[in-house]
LUMLUMDREN-2810 file (N, C-alpha, C; in Angstrom, 1 decimal):
<atoms>
<atom><aa>X</aa><ch>A</ch><at>N</at><xx>-8.1</xx><yy>9.2</yy><zz>-9.6</zz></atom>
<atom><aa>X</aa><ch>A</ch><at>CA</at><xx>-8.2</xx><yy>7.8</yy><zz>-9.7</zz></atom>
<atom><aa>X</aa><ch>A</ch><at>C</at><xx>-7.7</xx><yy>7.2</yy><zz>-8.4</zz></atom>
<atom><aa>X</aa><ch>A</ch><at>N</at><xx>-8.4</xx><yy>6.3</yy><zz>-7.8</zz></atom>
<atom><aa>X</aa><ch>A</ch><at>CA</at><xx>-8.0</xx><yy>5.6</yy><zz>-6.6</zz></atom>
<atom><aa>X</aa><ch>A</ch><at>C</at><xx>-6.8</xx><yy>4.8</yy><zz>-6.7</zz></atom>
<atom><aa>X</aa><ch>A</ch><at>N</at><xx>-5.9</xx><yy>4.8</yy><zz>-5.7</zz></atom>
<atom><aa>X</aa><ch>A</ch><at>CA</at><xx>-4.7</xx><yy>4.0</yy><zz>-5.6</zz></atom>
<atom><aa>X</aa><ch>A</ch><at>C</at><xx>-5.0</xx><yy>2.9</yy><zz>-4.7</zz></atom>
<atom><aa>X</aa><ch>A</ch><at>N</at><xx>-4.5</xx><yy>1.7</yy><zz>-5.0</zz></atom>
<atom><aa>X</aa><ch>A</ch><at>CA</at><xx>-4.8</xx><yy>0.5</yy><zz>-4.2</zz></atom>
<atom><aa>X</aa><ch>A</ch><at>C</at><xx>-3.4</xx><yy>-0.3</yy><zz>-4.1</zz></atom>
<atom><aa>X</aa><ch>A</ch><at>N</at><xx>-3.2</xx><yy>-0.7</yy><zz>-2.8</zz></atom>
<atom><aa>X</aa><ch>A</ch><at>CA</at><xx>-2.0</xx><yy>-1.5</yy><zz>-2.5</zz></atom>
<atom><aa>X</aa><ch>A</ch><at>C</at><xx>-2.5</xx><yy>-2.7</yy><zz>-1.8</zz></atom>
<atom><aa>X</aa><ch>A</ch><at>N</at><xx>-2.1</xx><yy>-3.9</yy><zz>-2.3</zz></atom>
<atom><aa>X</aa><ch>A</ch><at>CA</at><xx>-2.4</xx><yy>-5.1</yy><zz>-1.6</zz></atom>
<atom><aa>X</aa><ch>A</ch><at>C</at><xx>-1.2</xx><yy>-5.5</yy><zz>-0.8</zz></atom>
<atom><aa>X</aa><ch>A</ch><at>N</at><xx>-1.3</xx><yy>-5.6</yy><zz>0.6</zz></atom>
<atom><aa>X</aa><ch>A</ch><at>CA</at><xx>-0.2</xx><yy>-5.8</yy><zz>1.4</zz></atom>
<atom><aa>X</aa><ch>A</ch><at>C</at><xx>0.6</xx><yy>-7.1</yy><zz>1.0</zz></atom>
<atom><aa>X</aa><ch>A</ch><at>N</at><xx>-0.2</xx><yy>-8.1</yy><zz>0.6</zz></atom>
<atom><aa>X</aa><ch>A</ch><at>CA</at><xx>0.5</xx><yy>-9.4</yy><zz>0.2</zz></atom>
<atom><aa>X</aa><ch>A</ch><at>C</at><xx>1.4</xx><yy>-9.1</yy><zz>-1.0</zz></atom>
<atom><aa>X</aa><ch>A</ch><at>N</at><xx>1.1</xx><yy>-8.2</yy><zz>-1.9</zz></atom>
<atom><aa>X</aa><ch>A</ch><at>CA</at><xx>1.9</xx><yy>-7.9</yy><zz>-3.1</zz></atom>
<atom><aa>X</aa><ch>A</ch><at>C</at><xx>3.2</xx><yy>-7.3</yy><zz>-2.7</zz></atom>
<atom><aa>X</aa><ch>A</ch><at>N</at><xx>3.3</xx><yy>-6.7</yy><zz>-1.5</zz></atom>
<atom><aa>X</aa><ch>A</ch><at>CA</at><xx>4.5</xx><yy>-6.1</yy><zz>-1.0</zz></atom>
<atom><aa>X</aa><ch>A</ch><at>C</at><xx>5.4</xx><yy>-7.1</yy><zz>-0.4</zz></atom>
<atom><aa>X</aa><ch>A</ch><at>N</at><xx>4.8</xx><yy>-8.3</yy><zz>0.0</zz></atom>
<atom><aa>X</aa><ch>A</ch><at>CA</at><xx>5.6</xx><yy>-9.4</yy><zz>0.5</zz></atom>
<atom><aa>X</aa><ch>A</ch><at>C</at><xx>5.3</xx><yy>-9.8</yy><zz>1.9</zz></atom>
<atom><aa>X</aa><ch>A</ch><at>N</at><xx>4.2</xx><yy>-9.2</yy><zz>2.5</zz></atom>
<atom><aa>X</aa><ch>A</ch><at>CA</at><xx>3.7</xx><yy>-9.7</yy><zz>3.8</zz></atom>
<atom><aa>X</aa><ch>A</ch><at>C</at><xx>2.6</xx><yy>-10.7</yy><zz>3.7</zz></atom>
<atom><aa>X</aa><ch>A</ch><at>N</at><xx>2.6</xx><yy>-11.6</yy><zz>4.6</zz></atom>
<atom><aa>X</aa><ch>A</ch><at>CA</at><xx>1.5</xx><yy>-12.6</yy><zz>4.7</zz></atom>
<atom><aa>X</aa><ch>A</ch><at>C</at><xx>0.3</xx><yy>-11.9</yy><zz>5.3</zz></atom>
<atom><aa>X</aa><ch>A</ch><at>N</at><xx>-0.4</xx><yy>-11.1</yy><zz>4.6</zz></atom>
<atom><aa>X</aa><ch>A</ch><at>CA</at><xx>-1.4</xx><yy>-10.2</yy><zz>5.1</zz></atom>
<atom><aa>X</aa><ch>A</ch><at>C</at><xx>-2.5</xx><yy>-10.0</yy><zz>4.1</zz></atom>
<atom><aa>X</aa><ch>A</ch><at>N</at><xx>-3.7</xx><yy>-9.9</yy><zz>4.4</zz></atom>
<atom><aa>X</aa><ch>A</ch><at>CA</at><xx>-4.8</xx><yy>-9.6</yy><zz>3.5</zz></atom>
<atom><aa>X</aa><ch>A</ch><at>C</at><xx>-5.2</xx><yy>-8.2</yy><zz>3.5</zz></atom>
<atom><aa>X</aa><ch>A</ch><at>N</at><xx>-4.3</xx><yy>-7.3</yy><zz>4.1</zz></atom>
<atom><aa>X</aa><ch>A</ch><at>CA</at><xx>-4.6</xx><yy>-5.9</yy><zz>4.1</zz></atom>
<atom><aa>X</aa><ch>A</ch><at>C</at><xx>-4.7</xx><yy>-5.3</yy><zz>2.7</zz></atom>
<atom><aa>X</aa><ch>A</ch><at>N</at><xx>-5.6</xx><yy>-4.3</yy><zz>2.6</zz></atom>
<atom><aa>X</aa><ch>A</ch><at>CA</at><xx>-5.7</xx><yy>-3.5</yy><zz>1.4</zz></atom>
<atom><aa>X</aa><ch>A</ch><at>C</at><xx>-5.7</xx><yy>-2.0</yy><zz>1.7</zz></atom>
<atom><aa>X</aa><ch>A</ch><at>N</at><xx>-4.8</xx><yy>-1.3</yy><zz>1.1</zz></atom>
<atom><aa>X</aa><ch>A</ch><at>CA</at><xx>-4.8</xx><yy>0.2</yy><zz>1.3</zz></atom>
<atom><aa>X</aa><ch>A</ch><at>C</at><xx>-5.5</xx><yy>0.8</yy><zz>0.1</zz></atom>
<atom><aa>X</aa><ch>A</ch><at>N</at><xx>-6.5</xx><yy>1.7</yy><zz>0.3</zz></atom>
<atom><aa>X</aa><ch>A</ch><at>CA</at><xx>-7.2</xx><yy>2.4</yy><zz>-0.7</zz></atom>
<atom><aa>X</aa><ch>A</ch><at>C</at><xx>-7.0</xx><yy>3.9</yy><zz>-0.4</zz></atom>
<atom><aa>X</aa><ch>A</ch><at>N</at><xx>-6.6</xx><yy>4.7</yy><zz>-1.4</zz></atom>
<atom><aa>X</aa><ch>A</ch><at>CA</at><xx>-6.4</xx><yy>6.1</yy><zz>-1.1</zz></atom>
<atom><aa>X</aa><ch>A</ch><at>C</at><xx>-6.7</xx><yy>6.9</yy><zz>-2.4</zz></atom>
<atom><aa>X</aa><ch>A</ch><at>N</at><xx>-6.9</xx><yy>8.2</yy><zz>-2.2</zz></atom>
<atom><aa>X</aa><ch>A</ch><at>CA</at><xx>-7.2</xx><yy>9.0</yy><zz>-3.4</zz></atom>
<atom><aa>X</aa><ch>A</ch><at>C</at><xx>-6.0</xx><yy>9.5</yy><zz>-4.1</zz></atom>
<atom><aa>X</aa><ch>A</ch><at>N</at><xx>-4.8</xx><yy>9.4</yy><zz>-3.5</zz></atom>
<atom><aa>X</aa><ch>A</ch><at>CA</at><xx>-3.6</xx><yy>9.9</yy><zz>-4.2</zz></atom>
<atom><aa>X</aa><ch>A</ch><at>C</at><xx>-2.5</xx><yy>8.9</yy><zz>-3.8</zz></atom>
<atom><aa>X</aa><ch>A</ch><at>N</at><xx>-1.4</xx><yy>9.0</yy><zz>-4.6</zz></atom>
<atom><aa>X</aa><ch>A</ch><at>CA</at><xx>-0.2</xx><yy>8.2</yy><zz>-4.3</zz></atom>
<atom><aa>X</aa><ch>A</ch><at>C</at><xx>0.4</xx><yy>8.6</yy><zz>-2.9</zz></atom>
<atom><aa>X</aa><ch>A</ch><at>N</at><xx>0.4</xx><yy>9.9</yy><zz>-2.6</zz></atom>
<atom><aa>X</aa><ch>A</ch><at>CA</at><xx>0.9</xx><yy>10.3</yy><zz>-1.3</zz></atom>
<atom><aa>X</aa><ch>A</ch><at>C</at><xx>0.2</xx><yy>9.8</yy><zz>-0.2</zz></atom>
<atom><aa>X</aa><ch>A</ch><at>N</at><xx>-1.2</xx><yy>9.8</yy><zz>-0.3</zz></atom>
<atom><aa>X</aa><ch>A</ch><at>CA</at><xx>-2.0</xx><yy>9.3</yy><zz>0.8</zz></atom>
<atom><aa>X</aa><ch>A</ch><at>C</at><xx>-1.8</xx><yy>7.7</yy><zz>0.9</zz></atom>
<atom><aa>X</aa><ch>A</ch><at>N</at><xx>-1.7</xx><yy>7.1</yy><zz>-0.2</zz></atom>
<atom><aa>X</aa><ch>A</ch><at>CA</at><xx>-1.5</xx><yy>5.6</yy><zz>-0.2</zz></atom>
<atom><aa>X</aa><ch>A</ch><at>C</at><xx>-0.2</xx><yy>5.2</yy><zz>0.5</zz></atom>
<atom><aa>X</aa><ch>A</ch><at>N</at><xx>0.8</xx><yy>6.0</yy><zz>0.2</zz></atom>
<atom><aa>X</aa><ch>A</ch><at>CA</at><xx>2.2</xx><yy>5.7</yy><zz>0.8</zz></atom>
<atom><aa>X</aa><ch>A</ch><at>C</at><xx>2.1</xx><yy>6.0</yy><zz>2.3</zz></atom>
<atom><aa>X</aa><ch>A</ch><at>N</at><xx>1.5</xx><yy>7.0</yy><zz>2.7</zz></atom>
<atom><aa>X</aa><ch>A</ch><at>CA</at><xx>1.4</xx><yy>7.3</yy><zz>4.1</zz></atom>
<atom><aa>X</aa><ch>A</ch><at>C</at><xx>0.6</xx><yy>6.2</yy><zz>4.8</zz></atom>
<atom><aa>X</aa><ch>A</ch><at>N</at><xx>-0.5</xx><yy>5.8</yy><zz>4.3</zz></atom>
<atom><aa>X</aa><ch>A</ch><at>CA</at><xx>-1.3</xx><yy>4.7</yy><zz>4.9</zz></atom>
<atom><aa>X</aa><ch>A</ch><at>C</at><xx>-0.5</xx><yy>3.4</yy><zz>4.9</zz></atom>
<atom><aa>X</aa><ch>A</ch><at>N</at><xx>0.2</xx><yy>3.1</yy><zz>3.9</zz></atom>
<atom><aa>X</aa><ch>A</ch><at>CA</at><xx>1.0</xx><yy>1.9</yy><zz>3.8</zz></atom>
<atom><aa>X</aa><ch>A</ch><at>C</at><xx>2.1</xx><yy>1.9</yy><zz>4.9</zz></atom>
<atom><aa>X</aa><ch>A</ch><at>N</at><xx>2.7</xx><yy>3.1</yy><zz>5.1</zz></atom>
<atom><aa>X</aa><ch>A</ch><at>CA</at><xx>3.8</xx><yy>3.2</yy><zz>6.1</zz></atom>
<atom><aa>X</aa><ch>A</ch><at>C</at><xx>3.1</xx><yy>3.0</yy><zz>7.5</zz></atom>
<atom><aa>X</aa><ch>A</ch><at>N</at><xx>2.0</xx><yy>3.6</yy><zz>7.7</zz></atom>
<atom><aa>X</aa><ch>A</ch><at>CA</at><xx>1.3</xx><yy>3.4</yy><zz>9.0</zz></atom>
<atom><aa>X</aa><ch>A</ch><at>C</at><xx>1.0</xx><yy>2.0</yy><zz>9.2</zz></atom>
<atom><aa>X</aa><ch>A</ch><at>N</at><xx>0.4</xx><yy>1.3</yy><zz>8.2</zz></atom>
<atom><aa>X</aa><ch>A</ch><at>CA</at><xx>0.1</xx><yy>-0.1</yy><zz>8.3</zz></atom>
<atom><aa>X</aa><ch>A</ch><at>C</at><xx>1.3</xx><yy>-1.0</yy><zz>8.6</zz></atom>
<atom><aa>X</aa><ch>A</ch><at>N</at><xx>2.4</xx><yy>-0.7</yy><zz>7.9</zz></atom>
<atom><aa>X</aa><ch>A</ch><at>CA</at><xx>3.6</xx><yy>-1.5</yy><zz>8.1</zz></atom>
<atom><aa>X</aa><ch>A</ch><at>C</at><xx>4.1</xx><yy>-1.4</yy><zz>9.5</zz></atom>
<atom><aa>X</aa><ch>A</ch><at>N</at><xx>4.1</xx><yy>-0.2</yy><zz>10.1</zz></atom>
<atom><aa>X</aa><ch>A</ch><at>CA</at><xx>4.7</xx><yy>0.0</yy><zz>11.4</zz></atom>
<atom><aa>X</aa><ch>A</ch><at>C</at><xx>3.7</xx><yy>-0.5</yy><zz>12.5</zz></atom>
<atom><aa>X</aa><ch>A</ch><at>N</at><xx>2.4</xx><yy>-0.3</yy><zz>12.3</zz></atom>
<atom><aa>X</aa><ch>A</ch><at>CA</at><xx>1.5</xx><yy>-0.7</yy><zz>13.4</zz></atom>
<atom><aa>X</aa><ch>A</ch><at>C</at><xx>1.1</xx><yy>-2.2</yy><zz>13.3</zz></atom>
<atom><aa>X</aa><ch>A</ch><at>N</at><xx>1.0</xx><yy>-2.7</yy><zz>12.1</zz></atom>
<atom><aa>X</aa><ch>A</ch><at>CA</at><xx>0.5</xx><yy>-4.1</yy><zz>12.0</zz></atom>
<atom><aa>X</aa><ch>A</ch><at>C</at><xx>1.7</xx><yy>-5.1</yy><zz>11.9</zz></atom>
<atom><aa>X</aa><ch>A</ch><at>N</at><xx>2.8</xx><yy>-4.7</yy><zz>11.2</zz></atom>
<atom><aa>X</aa><ch>A</ch><at>CA</at><xx>3.9</xx><yy>-5.6</yy><zz>10.9</zz></atom>
<atom><aa>X</aa><ch>A</ch><at>C</at><xx>5.1</xx><yy>-5.3</yy><zz>11.8</zz></atom>
<atom><aa>X</aa><ch>A</ch><at>N</at><xx>5.1</xx><yy>-4.2</yy><zz>12.6</zz></atom>
<atom><aa>X</aa><ch>A</ch><at>CA</at><xx>6.2</xx><yy>-3.9</yy><zz>13.4</zz></atom>
<atom><aa>X</aa><ch>A</ch><at>C</at><xx>7.4</xx><yy>-3.4</yy><zz>12.7</zz></atom>
<atom><aa>X</aa><ch>A</ch><at>N</at><xx>7.3</xx><yy>-2.9</yy><zz>11.5</zz></atom>
<atom><aa>X</aa><ch>A</ch><at>CA</at><xx>8.4</xx><yy>-2.4</yy><zz>10.7</zz></atom>
<atom><aa>X</aa><ch>A</ch><at>C</at><xx>8.9</xx><yy>-1.1</yy><zz>11.4</zz></atom>
<atom><aa>X</aa><ch>A</ch><at>N</at><xx>10.2</xx><yy>-1.1</yy><zz>11.7</zz></atom>
<atom><aa>X</aa><ch>A</ch><at>CA</at><xx>10.8</xx><yy>0.1</yy><zz>12.4</zz></atom>
<atom><aa>X</aa><ch>A</ch><at>C</at><xx>11.1</xx><yy>1.2</yy><zz>11.5</zz></atom>
<atom><aa>X</aa><ch>A</ch><at>N</at><xx>11.5</xx><yy>0.9</yy><zz>10.3</zz></atom>
<atom><aa>X</aa><ch>A</ch><at>CA</at><xx>11.9</xx><yy>2.0</yy><zz>9.4</zz></atom>
<atom><aa>X</aa><ch>A</ch><at>C</at><xx>11.4</xx><yy>1.7</yy><zz>8.0</zz></atom>
<atom><aa>X</aa><ch>A</ch><at>N</at><xx>10.9</xx><yy>2.6</yy><zz>7.3</zz></atom>
<atom><aa>X</aa><ch>A</ch><at>CA</at><xx>10.5</xx><yy>2.5</yy><zz>5.9</zz></atom>
<atom><aa>X</aa><ch>A</ch><at>C</at><xx>11.7</xx><yy>2.8</yy><zz>5.0</zz></atom>
<atom><aa>X</aa><ch>A</ch><at>N</at><xx>12.3</xx><yy>1.8</yy><zz>4.5</zz></atom>
<atom><aa>X</aa><ch>A</ch><at>CA</at><xx>13.5</xx><yy>2.1</yy><zz>3.7</zz></atom>
<atom><aa>X</aa><ch>A</ch><at>C</at><xx>13.2</xx><yy>2.5</yy><zz>2.3</zz></atom>
<atom><aa>X</aa><ch>A</ch><at>N</at><xx>14.2</xx><yy>3.1</yy><zz>1.6</zz></atom>
<atom><aa>X</aa><ch>A</ch><at>CA</at><xx>14.0</xx><yy>3.5</yy><zz>0.2</zz></atom>
<atom><aa>X</aa><ch>A</ch><at>C</at><xx>13.6</xx><yy>2.2</yy><zz>-0.7</zz></atom>
<atom><aa>X</aa><ch>A</ch><at>N</at><xx>14.1</xx><yy>1.1</yy><zz>-0.3</zz></atom>
<atom><aa>X</aa><ch>A</ch><at>CA</at><xx>13.8</xx><yy>-0.1</yy><zz>-1.0</zz></atom>
<atom><aa>X</aa><ch>A</ch><at>C</at><xx>12.3</xx><yy>-0.5</yy><zz>-0.9</zz></atom>
<atom><aa>X</aa><ch>A</ch><at>N</at><xx>11.8</xx><yy>-0.3</yy><zz>0.4</zz></atom>
<atom><aa>X</aa><ch>A</ch><at>CA</at><xx>10.4</xx><yy>-0.6</yy><zz>0.6</zz></atom>
<atom><aa>X</aa><ch>A</ch><at>C</at><xx>9.5</xx><yy>0.4</yy><zz>-0.2</zz></atom>
<atom><aa>X</aa><ch>A</ch><at>N</at><xx>9.9</xx><yy>1.6</yy><zz>-0.2</zz></atom>
<atom><aa>X</aa><ch>A</ch><at>CA</at><xx>9.1</xx><yy>2.6</yy><zz>-0.9</zz></atom>
<atom><aa>X</aa><ch>A</ch><at>C</at><xx>9.1</xx><yy>2.2</yy><zz>-2.4</zz></atom>
<atom><aa>X</aa><ch>A</ch><at>N</at><xx>10.2</xx><yy>1.8</yy><zz>-3.0</zz></atom>
<atom><aa>X</aa><ch>A</ch><at>CA</at><xx>10.2</xx><yy>1.4</yy><zz>-4.4</zz></atom>
<atom><aa>X</aa><ch>A</ch><at>C</at><xx>9.3</xx><yy>0.2</yy><zz>-4.6</zz></atom>
<atom><aa>X</aa><ch>A</ch><at>N</at><xx>9.4</xx><yy>-0.8</yy><zz>-3.7</zz></atom>
<atom><aa>X</aa><ch>A</ch><at>CA</at><xx>8.6</xx><yy>-2.0</yy><zz>-3.8</zz></atom>
<atom><aa>X</aa><ch>A</ch><at>C</at><xx>7.1</xx><yy>-1.6</yy><zz>-3.8</zz></atom>
<atom><aa>X</aa><ch>A</ch><at>N</at><xx>6.7</xx><yy>-0.8</yy><zz>-2.8</zz></atom>
<atom><aa>X</aa><ch>A</ch><at>CA</at><xx>5.3</xx><yy>-0.4</yy><zz>-2.6</zz></atom>
<atom><aa>X</aa><ch>A</ch><at>C</at><xx>4.8</xx><yy>0.3</yy><zz>-3.9</zz></atom>
<atom><aa>X</aa><ch>A</ch><at>N</at><xx>5.6</xx><yy>1.2</yy><zz>-4.4</zz></atom>
<atom><aa>X</aa><ch>A</ch><at>CA</at><xx>5.2</xx><yy>2.0</yy><zz>-5.6</zz></atom>
<atom><aa>X</aa><ch>A</ch><at>C</at><xx>5.1</xx><yy>1.0</yy><zz>-6.8</zz></atom>
<atom><aa>X</aa><ch>A</ch><at>N</at><xx>5.9</xx><yy>0.0</yy><zz>-6.8</zz></atom>
<atom><aa>X</aa><ch>A</ch><at>CA</at><xx>5.9</xx><yy>-0.9</yy><zz>-8.0</zz></atom>
<atom><aa>X</aa><ch>A</ch><at>C</at><xx>4.6</xx><yy>-1.8</yy><zz>-8.0</zz></atom>
<atom><aa>X</aa><ch>A</ch><at>N</at><xx>4.0</xx><yy>-2.0</yy><zz>-6.9</zz></atom>
<atom><aa>X</aa><ch>A</ch><at>CA</at><xx>2.8</xx><yy>-2.9</yy><zz>-6.8</zz></atom>
<atom><aa>X</aa><ch>A</ch><at>C</at><xx>1.5</xx><yy>-2.1</yy><zz>-6.7</zz></atom>
<atom><aa>X</aa><ch>A</ch><at>N</at><xx>1.7</xx><yy>-0.7</yy><zz>-6.5</zz></atom>
<atom><aa>X</aa><ch>A</ch><at>CA</at><xx>0.5</xx><yy>0.1</yy><zz>-6.4</zz></atom>
<atom><aa>X</aa><ch>A</ch><at>C</at><xx>-0.3</xx><yy>0.1</yy><zz>-7.7</zz></atom>
<atom><aa>X</aa><ch>A</ch><at>N</at><xx>-1.6</xx><yy>-0.1</yy><zz>-7.6</zz></atom>
<atom><aa>X</aa><ch>A</ch><at>CA</at><xx>-2.5</xx><yy>-0.2</yy><zz>-8.7</zz></atom>
<atom><aa>X</aa><ch>A</ch><at>C</at><xx>-3.4</xx><yy>1.1</yy><zz>-8.8</zz></atom>
<atom><aa>X</aa><ch>A</ch><at>N</at><xx>-3.8</xx><yy>1.4</yy><zz>-10.0</zz></atom>
<atom><aa>X</aa><ch>A</ch><at>CA</at><xx>-4.8</xx><yy>2.5</yy><zz>-10.2</zz></atom>
<atom><aa>X</aa><ch>A</ch><at>C</at><xx>-6.2</xx><yy>1.8</yy><zz>-10.4</zz></atom>
<atom><aa>X</aa><ch>A</ch><at>N</at><xx>-7.1</xx><yy>2.4</yy><zz>-9.7</zz></atom>
<atom><aa>X</aa><ch>A</ch><at>CA</at><xx>-8.5</xx><yy>1.8</yy><zz>-9.8</zz></atom>
<atom><aa>X</aa><ch>A</ch><at>C</at><xx>-9.4</xx><yy>3.0</yy><zz>-10.1</zz></atom>
<atom><aa>X</aa><ch>A</ch><at>N</at><xx>-10.1</xx><yy>2.9</yy><zz>-11.2</zz></atom>
<atom><aa>X</aa><ch>A</ch><at>CA</at><xx>-11.1</xx><yy>3.9</yy><zz>-11.6</zz></atom>
<atom><aa>X</aa><ch>A</ch><at>C</at><xx>-12.1</xx><yy>4.0</yy><zz>-10.4</zz></atom>
<atom><aa>X</aa><ch>A</ch><at>N</at><xx>-12.5</xx><yy>5.2</yy><zz>-10.1</zz></atom>
<atom><aa>X</aa><ch>A</ch><at>CA</at><xx>-13.5</xx><yy>5.4</yy><zz>-9.0</zz></atom>
<atom><aa>X</aa><ch>A</ch><at>C</at><xx>-14.7</xx><yy>4.5</yy><zz>-9.2</zz></atom>
<atom><aa>X</aa><ch>A</ch><at>N</at><xx>-15.1</xx><yy>3.8</yy><zz>-8.1</zz></atom>
<atom><aa>X</aa><ch>A</ch><at>CA</at><xx>-16.3</xx><yy>3.0</yy><zz>-8.1</zz></atom>
<atom><aa>X</aa><ch>A</ch><at>C</at><xx>-16.1</xx><yy>1.6</yy><zz>-8.6</zz></atom>
<atom><aa>X</aa><ch>A</ch><at>N</at><xx>-14.9</xx><yy>1.3</yy><zz>-9.2</zz></atom>
<atom><aa>X</aa><ch>A</ch><at>CA</at><xx>-14.7</xx><yy>0.0</yy><zz>-9.7</zz></atom>
<atom><aa>X</aa><ch>A</ch><at>C</at><xx>-14.3</xx><yy>-0.9</yy><zz>-8.5</zz></atom>
<atom><aa>X</aa><ch>A</ch><at>N</at><xx>-15.0</xx><yy>-2.1</yy><zz>-8.4</zz></atom>
<atom><aa>X</aa><ch>A</ch><at>CA</at><xx>-14.7</xx><yy>-3.0</yy><zz>-7.3</zz></atom>
<atom><aa>X</aa><ch>A</ch><at>C</at><xx>-13.6</xx><yy>-3.9</yy><zz>-7.7</zz></atom>
<atom><aa>X</aa><ch>A</ch><at>N</at><xx>-12.5</xx><yy>-3.9</yy><zz>-6.9</zz></atom>
<atom><aa>X</aa><ch>A</ch><at>CA</at><xx>-11.4</xx><yy>-4.8</yy><zz>-7.1</zz></atom>
<atom><aa>X</aa><ch>A</ch><at>C</at><xx>-11.4</xx><yy>-5.9</yy><zz>-6.1</zz></atom>
<atom><aa>X</aa><ch>A</ch><at>N</at><xx>-11.1</xx><yy>-7.1</yy><zz>-6.5</zz></atom>
<atom><aa>X</aa><ch>A</ch><at>CA</at><xx>-11.0</xx><yy>-8.2</yy><zz>-5.5</zz></atom>
<atom><aa>X</aa><ch>A</ch><at>C</at><xx>-9.6</xx><yy>-8.6</yy><zz>-5.2</zz></atom>
</atoms>
């Protein structure tokens, strides 16, 4: 099942959407996005918890808006 993270749900004023095949991949992509786009220097345990709390599961092929 696809994992989806909306950057705005994490607390950033950003329309970015992370889509991945696993939680691990989604977390890696979210960390890369946070550092490159938002200038985050360190992914804290609190950020990891927040990101995981807003991560959604999307059945393959389902279009989310």
